[in-house]
Structure formats: structure tokens, C-alpha cells
C-alpha positions in Angstrom: 99.7 78.9 37.7 100.4 75.2 37.2 104.0 76.0 36.3 104.4 78.0 39.5 103.1 75.2 41.7 105.3 72.7 39.9 108.4 74.8 40.3 107.7 75.4 44.0 106.9 71.7 44.5 110.2 70.7 42.8 112.1 73.1 45.0 110.4 71.8 48.1 110.9 68.1 47.2 114.6 68.5 46.4 115.2 70.7 49.5 113.5 68.1 51.7 115.7 65.3 50.2 118.8 67.4 50.7 117.8 68.3 54.3 117.3 64.6 55.2 120.5 63.5 53.6 122.6 66.3 55.3 121.0 65.6 58.6 121.8 61.9 58.3 125.4 62.7 57.3 125.8 65.1 60.2 124.5 62.5 62.7 126.6 59.6 61.5 129.9 60.9 60.2 132.3 62.3 62.8 133.5 65.8 62.2 130.6 66.6 59.9 128.3 68.3 62.4 128.6 71.6 60.6 126.6 70.3 57.6 123.5 69.7 59.8 120.8 71.8 58.3 119.0 72.2 61.6 122.1 73.9 63.0 122.8 75.9 59.9 119.3 77.1 58.9 117.3 76.3 62.1 113.5 76.6 62.3 113.2 79.2 59.6 114.8 76.9 57.0 112.6 74.0 58.1 109.5 76.2 57.7 110.6 77.3 54.2 111.1 73.8 53.0 107.8 72.6 54.6 105.9 75.6 53.3 107.2 75.2 49.7 106.3 71.5 49.7 102.8 72.1 51.1 102.2 75.0 48.7 103.3 73.0 45.6 101.4 69.8 46.6 98.1 71.5 47.5 98.3 73.9 44.5 99.0 71.1 42.0 96.3 68.9 43.5 93.6 71.6 43.4 94.6 72.7 39.9 94.3 69.1 38.5 91.1 68.5 40.4 89.5 71.3 38.3 89.2 74.0 41.0 89.0 77.6 39.9 92.2 79.6 40.1 91.2 81.4 43.2 90.3 78.1 45.0 93.6 76.6 43.9 95.6 79.5 45.3 93.6 79.3 48.6 94.3 75.6 48.7 98.0 76.2 48.0 98.2 78.7 50.9 96.3 76.4 53.2 98.7 73.5 52.3 101.6 75.8 53.0 100.3 76.8 56.4 99.4 73.2 57.3 102.8 71.8 56.6 104.4 74.7 58.5 102.3 73.7 61.5 103.3 70.1 61.0 107.0 71.1 60.9 106.4 73.2 64.1 104.7 70.3 65.9 107.2 67.6 65.0 110.4 69.7 65.3 113.4 68.0 66.7 113.8 68.6 70.5 116.4 71.1 71.6 119.5 69.3 72.8 120.7 71.2 75.8 122.9 68.3 77.0 120.7 67.7 80.1 120.2 64.0 79.2 123.9 63.2 78.7 125.8 61.4 81.4 128.8 63.1 82.8 132.0 61.1 82.8 134.4 62.0 85.6 
């Protein structure tokens, strides 16, 4: 199980780094708005990345703390759910253009 947690943690960590880098590029480089992961993958993609990161972190932590296998799986699922809730709570606000000034 430790290998599974490590693989999922690696996937979540690399995915998070790529997500942040692509979002930064999309916000700062003109004409690169299409690479924004929030536009391309939306909330579901954000939840997958957060869930993988939480699952791997909590599973690895519980395993190396000496918890039994069932407890480590429960902790991993709990970490997955917790980070999905965090990703839901701190999601970027929907930009509907209501705050932009109109130039006439």
C-alpha cells in the first residue's frame, strides 16, 4: 500500500505544480488564456488534483506512523475528502465580467 500512496502522492504533487504554472502563464502571457487549467478542466480537475494530493499525503503519513492497513486507508480517504472540501471552499470566483468597467 505504501507504493500506491507514493504514486498517488507523486501524481498529485506534480499535477499541482503543473496546475499552478499553467494558471500563472495563462494570467500573465497575452494570448495564452487557453492553457488555463481552470478553463480547460474546471472544478472536476481541481478536485482530482486535490483529492490525489490528500489521499497520498494522509496515506503515507498514516502508514509511516505505524497505523494498521485499514486505518491508513481510512486516513487516506479522509485526507482525500478533506482536500476536496478545501478546494471547494477556496475555489476561484466565477468571473462573469460584472466588475469590469465598460469603456465607451
